[in-house]
KOLDOSE-809563 format. One record per residue: x, y, z of N, C-alpha, C in turn. Coordinates in steps of 0.02 Angstrom, whole numbers, plus 32768, in hexadecimal, padded with zeros to 4 digits. Example, Ala and Ser with C-alpha at 12.3 -4.5 7.8 and 13.67 -1.06 7.14 Angstrom:
# KOLDOSE-809563
82947EE4818682677F1F818682947F5B8186;82827F90816282AC7FCB816582858002818A;
***
This chain:
# KOLDOSE-809563
802A7FC48001800080008001802B803E8001;805A8042802D808D8077802E806E80BC802D;803080C38041800C8101804C8024813E8024;800981417FE88018817A7FBC804E816D7F89;807381377F9280AB81277F6380A480E07F4E;80AB80D17F0E80A4808A7EF980E580627F03;80DF80217F0881197FF67F09813B7FF67EC6;817C7FF87EC281A07FF57E84819B7FAE7E68;818B7FA77E2981817F657E0B81C37F3C7E09;81FB7F5F7DFB823B7F3B7DFA824C7F237E3F;823D7F497E73824C7F337EB882217EF77ECB;81E17EF87EB681B57EBF7EC681CD7E817EA0;81E37E8A7E6281FB7E507E3D823A7E327E5C;82687E5D7E7482A47E447E9782917E217ED7;82627E3F7EFD824C7E1F7F3A822F7DDA7F2F;82027DD77EFF81E17D967EF182137D617EDC;82407D727EB082717D407E9A82A27D2F7ED0;82B37D607EFA82E07D527F3282C17D237F65;82817D2D7F72825D7D017FA2825D7CB97F86;824F7CB37F4482507C737F2582937C507F2B;82C87C787F1E830D7C5E7F23831A7C447F69;83077C6C7F9B83127C587FE282EC7C187FF4;82AE7C127FDA82877BD57FE782A97B9A7FC9;82C17BA17F8A82E27B697F6A83247B587F8E;83487B8B7FA583867B7D7FCB83757B57800B;833D7B68802B83297B438067831B7AFA8059;82FD7AED801F82F07AA6800C832F7A818002;83627AA17FE583A37A7F7FDC83C47A73801F;83C07AA4804D83DE7A9A809083BA7A6080B5;83787A5C80AF83527A2480CD836C79E280B1;837579DE8070838F79A0805183D579918069;83FE79C58072844479B98089844379A080D0;841879BB80FA841479A2814083FE795A8141;83CB7949811783B37903811283EC78D580FA;841078E980C9844778C180AE847E78B880E1;848D78ED810784C178EB813984AD78B88171;846F78B881848458788981B88462783F81A2;845A78348162845F77ED814984A777DB8139;84D0780C8124851377F98109854D7817812D;85407848815A85777868817F85A078948151;85DF78A28166860978D28142863878B0810F;862E786E81068657784C80D48650786C8091;86867870806A86857892802A864E78747FFC;862978A07FDF85F3788D7FAF85E778C57F7F;85E078B67F3F85D278EC7F0E859479167F20;856878FA7F49852C79207F5B853E79657F7A;856F79657FA7858179A47FC8859C79D87F97;85BE79C27F6485D879EF7F31859F7A0C7F07;856E79E07EF7853679F47ECF850B7A277EF6;84FB7A157F3684D07A417F5E84F57A827F6C;85367A807F79855B7ABD7F85855D7AE87F48;85637ACB7F0C85627AF37ECF851D7B137EC5;84E87AF07ED384A67B0E7ECC849C7B487EFB;84B07B407F3984A97B777F6984D67BB27F56;85107BA47F3D853D7BDA7F28851E7C037EEF;85007BE07EBF84DF7C037E8784A57C2C7EA0;847E7C127ED084437C367EEB845B7C767F11;84907C707F3984A97CAC7F5C84C27CDF7F29;84E37CC97EF484FA7CF77EC184BE7D1A7EA1;848A7CF57E94844D7D147E7784317D4A7EA2;842E7D3F7EE584147D6F7F1184407DB07F11;84807DA67F0E84AD7DE17F0B84A87E047EC9;84A27DDE7E9484A27DFD7E5184627E277E47;842A7E147E6483EE7E3B7E5C83F07E7D7E80;841F7E847EB084257EC37ED4844E7EF77EAC;846F7EE07E7684977F107E4E846A7F407E27;84837F7C7E1A845C7FAC7DF384537F947DAB;84167F9C7D9384077F867D4D83F97FC57D23;84147FC57CE884077FFB7CB883F17FDD7C75;83DB80057C4883C87FEE7C0684037FD07BE1;843E7FEC7BED847B7FD57BCB84917F907BE2;848B7F827C2384A67F417C3C846C7F0F7C4B;84307F1F7C3883F87EF37C4A83FD7EAD7C2E;84117EA87BEF84157E647BD0844D7E3A7BF0;84867E5B7C0184BC7E377C2384A57E217C68;84847E4E7C8B846C7E407CCE843B7E047CCE;840C7E067CA083DB7DD17C9C83FB7D8E7C88;842A7D927C59844C7D547C4384737D337C7A;84987D5A7CA184BF7D3E7CD984907D227D0E;845B7D4A7D1C842E7D337D4F840A7CF27D3C;83F17CEE7D0083CF7CB07CEA83FE7C767CE5;843D7C827CD2846D7C4B7CCE847A7C2E7D13;84857C597D4484917C417D8884527C217DA7;84197C3F7D9983DB7C257DB483CC7BDE7D9D;83CF7BD67D5883C07B937D3D83F87B617D50;84357B797D5784697B4D7D7184587B347DB6;84437B627DE2842E7B507E2683F37B217E27;83C47B2F7DFA83887B057DF583997ABD7DE3;83C57AB67DB283DB7A747D9A84037A4E7DD2;84347A717DEF845A7A537E2484317A427E61;84037A6D7E7283D87A637EAA83AB7A257EA2;838F7A1E7E68836479E47E5A838C79A37E5C;83CB79A87E4283F7796E7E448408795B7E8D;8415798E7EB7842679817EFD83E979637F23;83AF79807F17837379657F3A836279207F23;836F790F7EE4836478CC7ECD8393789A7EEC;83D078AE7EF9840178817F1883F378787F63;83D678A97F8383CC78A67FCD838E787D7FDE;835D787A7FB2831E78577FC282F078877FE5;82B5786D7FF28283789680148292789C805D;829B78D8807882AD78E080C1827078D080EC;827E78B88127824878AB8158823178ED8174;81F478ED818F81D8792781AC81F2793081F3;8216796881FF823379758241822879C08251;823179D08290822F7A1482A882647A3E8284;82A17A22828082D77A46826182C77A598219;82A77A2981F482957A3581B182657A7281AB;82347A7681D982047AAD81D782267AEF81EB;82557AEC821B82787B29822E82A37B4481F5;82C57B1681D382EF7B2A819882C07B498161;82877B29815782577B448126823F7B8A8139;82347B948179821C7BD6819182517C0B818B;82907BF8819982C87C27819082D07C3A8148;82CA7C08811A82D67C1680D2829D7C3D80B3;82617C3880D082287C5B80B482177C9B80DC;81FC7C8F811981E17CC8813F82197CF6815A;824E7CD8817882817D03819482A77D29815E;82BC7D06812982DE7D2780F282AF7D5980CF;826F7D4A80CD823E7D7980AF823E7DBB80D5;823F7DB8811782407DF5813F827E7E1F8131;82B77DFD812A82F57E21811C82F07E4380D7;82D57E1D80A582CE7E388062829E7E70805E;82677E6D808682387EA4808A82567EE080A7;82807ED780DB82A37F1080FA82D07F3380C6;82F17F0C809E831D7F2B806982F17F518036;82B67F358028828A7F557FF882707F988013;82607F97805582487FD48072827F800C8073;82BD7FF6808082F48026807E82FC80428037;82F28017800482F7802E7FC082C080637FB0;8286805C7FD0824E808B7FC6825380C77FF4;828480C58024828880FA8056824C80FF8083;823080C6809481F480C380BC8201809B80FD;81DC80B0813181DE808C817181AA80548170;81AE802681A0817B7FF281A68136800E81B2;8133804381DC80F2806281EA80D4808381AB;80FF80A3818580E580C4814780D180908113;80F7805C810E80EA802B80DB80AA800380E6;809D7FF1812680697FC4813580337FE38162;80378023816F8003804481957FFB803381DC;8031801E81FD802D800782438015803D8273;801D807D8260800A80B4828B7FC080C78283;7F9F80AA82507F5B80C1823C7F25809E8265;7F0A80C382977ED580A782C27EE3806182D9;7F1E805782F87F33801283087F057FF1833B;7EE68013836C7EB87FEE83997E7D7FCF8373;7E627FF483447E2B7FDA831B7E437F9F82F0;7E7E7FA582D37E987F6E82AB7EA47F3082D4;7EBE7F3983117ECA7F01833F7E8B7EDE8350;7E587F0683617E167EE983757DF67EC3833A;7DF87EE182FF7DDA7EBF82C57DFE7E7F82B4;7E417E7F82BA7E657E4282AC7E547E0A82DC;7E4E7E1B831D7E3D7DE7834D7DF77DCD8343;7DC77DFA83377D817DE5832B7D7B7DBC82ED;7D9C7DCF82B87D967DAA82777DB17D638280;7DEA7D5C82A27E047D1882AB7DD67CEB82D3;7DB87D0583097D8C7CDC83337D4C7CCB830D;7D337CF882E37CF77CEA82BC7D057CB88285;7D417CBD82667D507C90822E7D617C4A8244;7D7E7C43827E7D977C0182947D657BC9828C;7D297BCC82A77CFA7B95829B7CE97B898252;7CE87BBF822C7CD97BB781E47D147B9281C3;7D4F7BA581D47D8B7B8481B87D8D7B3A81CB;7D7E7B2B82097D7E7AE5821E7D457ABD81FB;7D0D7ADD81F27CD77ABC81CC7CE87AAD8186;7D057ADE81627D1B7AD5811E7D517A9F8119;7D7E7A9E81497DB37A6B81487D967A268150;7D657A1E817D7D4479DD81877D2179C98146;7CFD79F881287CD879E980EA7D0A79D280B3;7D4279F680AC7D7279E580787D9179A08084;7D9C799080C77DB8794F80D67D87791680C4;7D48792380D27D1678EE80C17D0E78E78078;7D11791F80537D0B791E800A7D4678F87FEA;7D81790480047DBD78E27FE97DBB78997FFB;7DA3788680367D9B784180487D6B781D8019;7D34783F80087D0378237FDA7D2178197F95;7D44784D7F7D7D6278477F397D9878117F38;7DBE780B7F6D7DF477D87F6F7DD777937F71;7D9F778C7F967D7F77497F9B7D6077337F58;7D4377617F327D20774F7EF57D4C77557EB7;7D7B77847EB77DA7778D7E7E7DEF77937E96;7E0C775C7EAE7E5177607ECA7E8577747E96;7E76776B7E557EA5777E7E227EB177C87E1C;7E8577F17E3C7E8F783A7E3B7EC878507E66;7EDD78257E967F1578377EC27F05786F7EF2;7EC578727F0A7EB178A87F367EAA78917F7F;7ED878667F937ED7784D7FD77EE478868009;7EBA788F803B7EC478C6806C7F0478BC8092;7F2978F2809C7F6778F180C57F67792B80F5;7F86792181307F8B7958815D7FBE798C8145;7FB479CA815B7FE879FE814D802979EB816A;805F7A03814A80A279F4816580AB7A0D81AC;808E7A4781BC80957A62820080737A348233;80397A14821E801779E6824B803F79A78253;805D798D821D80867951822180C47961824B;80E0799D8246811A79AF826E810A79B082B7;80CF79CB82C880BB79CE830F80B47987832C;80A379588304809C7915831B80DF78F78330;8115790C8310815778EF831F817F791B834F;81647957836081867984838E8179796E83D6;81AA795283F481A27936843781B87964846F;81ED79898467820979B2849B81E679F6849E;81EA7A1684D981CE7A5984E281EE7A8B84B3;82317A8384A982557AB1847C823C7AAB8436;822F7A6E841E82147A6583DB81CF7A8583D3;81A67A7E840581647A9B840281667AE88405;81937B02842D819B7B4B843081B37B6583EC;81E07B4183CC81FA7B56838A81C27B568357;81987B21835881617B1F832A812F7B578337;81217B63837780F37B97838A810B7BDC8372;814D7BE6837B816A7C27836581657C32831B;81727BFC82F4816C7BFF82AC81267C0B8296;80F67BE382B380B37BE3829E808C7C2282B2;80987C3882F0806E7C70830B808E7CB28300;80CE7CB8830080F07CF982FB810E7D0782B6;813C7CDB82A181637CE78266813A7CE48226;81157CAE821F80EE7CA381E180BC7CDA81D4;808F7CEB8205805C7D2081F7807D7D6181E5;80B37D75820880D47DB581FC80EF7DB881B5;81177D8681A281387D87816081057D7F8128;80D77D4F813180A97D4180F980777D7B80EE;80637D9B812280367DD6811980597E1080F8;80987E1D810C80BD7E5280EA80C87E4580A2;80D57E06809280E27DF5804D80A47DF38022;806F7DCE803780357DC3800F80067E008010;7FF17E12804C7FC17E4980537FE27E8F8053;801F7E94806C803F7ED4807380617EEC8033;807C7EBC800A80A17ED07FCF80827EB77F8E;80797E777F8780637E5A7F48801A7E717F36;7FEE7E6E7F677FA87E817F597FA37ECB7F44;7FBD7EF97F6A7FB67F417F537FDE7F4F7F13;80157F297F06803B7F347EC980137F207E8E;7FF67EE57E8D7FCD7ED07E547F8F7EFC7E4E;7F767F107E857F3A7F3D7E847F4B7F807E64;7F867F9C7E767F997FDE7E5A7FA77FD97E0F;7FB37F9D7DF57FBC7F947DAD7F797F997D87;7F427F987DAF7F007F9F7D8E7ED87F5D7D8E;7EED7F2D7DB87EC97EEB7DB97EB67ED97E01;7E857EFC7E1E7E747EEE7E657E5A7EA77E70;7E307E8D7E437E137E4A7E4D7E4C7E177E44;7E747E217E117EAC7DF37E067EDC7DF37E42;7EE77E2D7E607F117E317E9A7EF57E067ED3;7EB57E0C7EDE7E947DE37F127E9C7D9A7F05;7E8C7D837EC67E8F7D3C7EB87ED47D1D7EB5;7F027D427E967F477D287E907F677D1F7ED5;7F647D547EFE7F857D507F3E7F627D1B7F6C;7F217D177F677EFD7CE77F907F0A7CA07F7B;7F0A7C937F3A7F167C517F207F5C7C377F31;7F8E7C667F287FD27C537F387FDB7C477F82;7FBB7C717FAB7FBE7C677FF27FA27C258008;7F687C127FEC7F497BD27FFE7F717B977FE0;7F8A7B9F7FA37FAC7B697F837FF07B597FA0;80127B8C7FBC80567B827FD480597B518011;80207B478031801D7B198069801B7AD08050;80107AC6800F80167A847FF17FEB7A508014;7FAE7A6180207F807A3380427F3A7A3C8028;7F1E7A05800B7EDB7A0B7FEF7EA57A188021;7EAC79FA805C7E777A03808F7E717A4C80A5;7EA87A6D80AB7EA87AB180C87EA37AE78091;7EA37AD280517EA67B04801B7E6A7B34801D;7E2E7B18801F7DF27B43801F7DEE7B6E805C;7DF87B55809A7DF77B8180D57E2B7BB880D0;7E677BA780B87E9B7BDB80B57E8C7C10807E;7E6B7BF980497E587C2880147E267C5A8030;7DF47C4380547DC27C6F80737DE47C9B80A8;7E117C8080CD7E387CA880FE7E5D7CE080DC;7E7C7CD080A17EA07D04807D7E737D3C8066;7E367D2C80507E067D5F803E7DF67D8C807B;7DEE7D6B80B57DDF7D9280F17E197DBF8104;7E567DA880FC7E917DD0810F7E977E0D80E2;7E8A7E0680A07E897E3D80717E527E718087;7E177E5780977DE27E8380AD7DF57EAB80EA;7E157E8981197E2D7EAD81567E5C7EE48146;7E8A7ED7811A7EBA7F0A81047E9A7F4580E2;7E6A7F3680B67E477F6A80957E1C7F9580C4;7DFE7F7380F67DD17F9981237DF87FC38156;7E327FAB816A7E577FCE819F7E937FF88186;7EAB7FEA81487EE5800A812E7F208000815D;7F207FCA81817F547FBB81B27F627F6F81AF;7F9F7F5E819D7FB07F1681957FAE7EF181D8;7FAC7F1682107FA77EF682517F697ECB8257;7F327EE082377EF37EB8823A7EFA7E72821F;7F117E6B81DF7F1B7E2681C57F527E0081E9;7F867E2382007FBB7DFF82257F9F7DE08264;7F797E08828A7F5B7DEE82CA7F2A7DB782BC;7EFF7DBF82897ED07D8B82787EF17D4A8264;7F257D50823B7F4B7D1582257F6F7CF38260;7F8C7D1B828B7FB17CFF82C57F817CDD82F4;7F487CFD83037F197CDE83327EFA7C9F8313;7EEB7C9F82D27ED37C6282B17F037C2A82B8;7F447C3782AB7F777C0582B07F7E7BED82F8;7F7C7C1D83277F857C0B836E7F4D7BDE8387;7F0F7BED83747ED87BC1838A7EDA7B7D8369;7EF07B7B832A7EF87B39830B7F307B11832A;7F677B3483397F9F7B13835C7F8B7AF8839E;7F667B2083C67F507B0984077F217ACF8400;7EF27AD183CF7EC47A9883C87EEA7A5883B4;7F197A5E83897F427A2483747F6A7A0983AF;7F837A3583D67FAE7A2084117F8179FB8443;7F467A1684517F1A79F484807F0179B18465;7EF579AE84247EE1796E84057F18793A840C;7F57794F84017F8F792384087F97790A8451;7F8D7938847F7F90792484C67F5D78EE84D7;7F2078F784BE7EEB78C784CC7EFA788284AD;7F17788484717F287845844F7F6378238471;
***
C-alpha cells in the first residue's frame, strides 16, 4: 500500500525471485541434512553438487542487487539466468541423490528460516530501497486499536467456519479416494500437523509454536497482503490481485484438505487490510487462527 506511493515493479520482481531462491536453497539444505544423517561426512559427490547449487543461488541473490541499466540489462539477465538454471539443475540432482527427507522439527525450522525469516530480511531491504519505514509501508500507526480488535474478532468468528470447511473437504476427499482411487486424491495431514506429531520435547514444541504463531503470520502477511496484493492492484487488476495472492497463499501449504479453508481465510485477510488500512489486522487474525489451531492439535495429541 505504501500510503500515497506505489511499490516499484522492479523491486517487487527482485523480492519475489529472491524469496523463491531462498525457499529453493532451504530445500537443498534440508536434503543435505537428511543425506548427512544417513551417510555422515564421508566423501560423496552429493556434497559437491549441493554446495555448487547453493553457491549459484547465493550468487544470484547478490547479482540481483546490482544496478541495472538499459545498456547492461541483457548481460545482467543472461548471467542471472545462467546461474539460476545451473542451481536448479544441480539442486534437483542433489535432492534426487538424497531421497525424500523424513518429517522433523529441524526440517520445518529450516523451511521457516529459508522462507519467512529470509522474507523479512528481503522486505527490510526493499523498504530501504523505497525510503519507507515499516509503519509507513504497512500502516501500523493507522488506528491500531481498531485494527487489533477487528483482527481478533475476525479470527474467532472464522475459526469454526474454517474447521467446518476442513471437515467437509476431508470427507469429500475420502469419498473420492474410495470410489475413484486412480485420481490420487488421498487425504493427507498438513506438514505442520505431521511435524507436531513427531515433536516430543518442549523445545521442539516451542520452536514450532514460534514459527507457526509469530514468524509465519508476520512474514506471509507482509509479503502477500502487504506487498503483492497492493502491487497487482495498483497495476489496474484489483480482482486479479485478490485471486492470485489468495490462491498462491492457499496452494503453498500443499494440502488438499486445507486448501478451501485457507483460500477463504485469504479473502478475509484481504478484506481486513482494505477495511483498516493497517496490516496489523490481518497479521493478528492470521496469528490467532494459527495459535488456536496449534492449541487444538496439541490438546488432541495429548488426549491420544
